[in-house]
C-alpha positions in Angstrom: 0.0 0.0 0.0 1.5 3.3 -1.1 1.2 6.6 0.8 -1.5 7.9 -1.6 -3.7 4.8 -0.8 -3.2 5.5 2.9 -4.3 9.1 2.5 -7.2 8.3 0.2 -8.6 5.9 2.7 -8.2 8.4 5.5 -9.9 11.1 3.3 -12.8 8.9 2.5 -13.3 7.7 6.1 -13.0 11.2 7.7 -14.5 13.4 5.0 -11.2 15.2 4.2 -11.6 17.0 0.9 -9.2 19.9 0.7 -5.6 18.9 0.8 -2.1 20.2 0.2 0.9 18.1 -0.9 4.3 19.5 -0.1 6.8 18.0 -2.5 4.8 17.1 -5.6 7.5 15.7 -7.9 5.4 14.5 -10.9 2.1 14.4 -9.0 1.2 10.7 -8.4 -0.1 11.4 -4.9 -2.3 14.3 -5.9 -3.5 12.4 -9.0 -4.6 9.4 -6.9 -6.5 11.6 -4.5 -8.2 13.5 -7.3 -9.3 10.3 -8.9 -10.3 8.3 -5.8 -11.6 10.8 -3.3 -14.9 12.3 -4.5 -15.0 16.1 -4.6 -11.4 16.4 -3.5 -9.5 19.6 -4.1 -5.7 19.5 -4.1 -3.0 22.1 -4.0 0.5 20.9 -4.9 3.6 22.8 -3.8 7.0 22.2 -5.4 9.8 24.4 -6.7 11.0 21.7 -9.1 14.5 23.0 -8.6 17.7 21.3 -7.5 18.8 22.3 -4.1 22.3 23.4 -3.1 24.6 20.7 -1.7 24.5 20.7 2.1 26.4 18.7 4.6 23.4 17.6 6.5 21.7 14.2 7.1 18.6 14.0 4.8 19.9 16.6 2.4 19.3 15.7 -1.2 20.2 18.0 -4.1 17.8 16.4 -6.6 20.4 17.3 -9.3 20.0 14.1 -11.1 16.2 14.2 -11.1 14.5 15.2 -14.3 12.8 18.2 -12.8 11.6 19.7 -16.1 9.8 16.5 -16.9 8.3 16.2 -13.3 7.1 19.9 -13.5 5.5 19.3 -16.9 3.7 16.2 -15.7 2.4 17.9 -12.6 1.2 21.0 -14.5 -0.5 18.7 -17.1 -2.2 16.9 -14.2 -3.5 20.2 -12.8 -4.9 21.1 -16.3 -7.0 17.9 -16.3 -8.7 19.1 -13.1 -8.8 22.9 -13.5 -11.5 23.5 -10.8 -10.0 20.9 -8.3 -6.3 21.2 -8.6 -3.7 24.0 -8.5 0.1 23.8 -8.5 2.1 26.4 -6.7 5.6 26.6 -8.1 7.5 27.9 -5.1 9.1 26.8 -1.9 7.0 25.4 0.9 7.9 28.5 3.0 6.6 30.8 0.3 3.4 28.8 -0.2 2.7 28.8 3.5 2.4 32.6 3.2 -0.4 32.4 0.5 -2.5 29.6 2.0 -4.9 30.9 4.7 -4.9 29.4 8.2 -7.5 26.7 8.9 -8.4 26.5 5.2 -7.5 22.9 4.4 -8.5 19.5 5.8 -5.0 18.0 5.5 -1.4 18.7 4.6 1.0 15.9 3.4 4.7 16.8 4.1 7.1 15.1 1.7 9.5 17.8 0.5 13.0 18.6 1.8 13.9 15.8 4.3 16.5 17.6 6.4 15.5 17.9 10.0 15.3 21.7 9.9 13.2 21.7 6.7 10.7 19.1 8.0 10.4 21.0 11.3 9.9 24.3 9.4 7.2 22.7 7.2 5.3 21.2 10.2 5.5 24.6 12.0 4.4 26.6 9.0 1.7 24.3 7.7 0.0 23.0 10.9 -1.9 26.3 11.3 -3.2 25.8 7.7 -5.2 22.7 8.8 -8.7 23.2 10.3 -9.5 21.7 13.7 -10.3 18.0 13.1 -8.0 17.9 10.1 -4.7 16.1 9.7 -1.1 16.8 9.1 0.8 13.8 7.8 3.9 13.0 5.9 6.2 10.4 4.4 9.5 8.7 5.3 9.1 8.5 9.1 11.9 6.0 9.1 14.4 8.6 8.0 16.1 9.7 11.2 15.9 13.4 10.2 12.2 13.2 9.5 11.5 11.2 12.7 13.4 13.6 14.9 11.5 16.6 13.4 8.1 15.0 13.7 8.7 13.7 17.2 10.0 17.1 18.4 6.8 18.8 17.1 4.5 16.6 19.2 2.8 13.2 19.4 2.2 11.3 16.2 1.2 7.9 15.0 2.5 5.7 12.2 -0.1 4.6 9.6 1.7 1.2 9.2 2.2 1.5 5.5 4.8 3.2 3.3 6.4 5.1 6.2 3.4 7.4 6.7 3.1 9.4 9.9 0.1 11.4 11.0 -1.2 13.8 13.6 -4.8 14.9 14.0 -5.3 18.6 14.7 -7.5 19.5 17.7 
């Protein structure tokens, strides 16, 4: 079971319809939710840029990734669902400034995996989730991700594809 299956199940079970994906790549996660969660609306956030080399655990540069192709695929996906999907080509920090607080049902964190970046995404995006919603993410087995998630508060593991989650009160 992949992370998008886990989230689609949670969305259907708990009525989560407005979501944000941080770290879109080519958009498989967003596409799955748009196709399998009725009336879902997704915002994808990705800069589709290589990152500078950093001497930190969890730091990837994405230099070898075909970012132009990933960007094109994600934008093409958004064009198939013009009233239900938008892609924000910017950093997760920049996007947090344009998404209103308490305006989404869930945020899925899967962008920069450095401890600092994950902590920053959780801090910036938790207020964007309405009470009763969910902040979740991928790669909880990465030490950098686990430390950042654990430092931000209690969480649970979904049991599939390294998904972590926290319900917002």
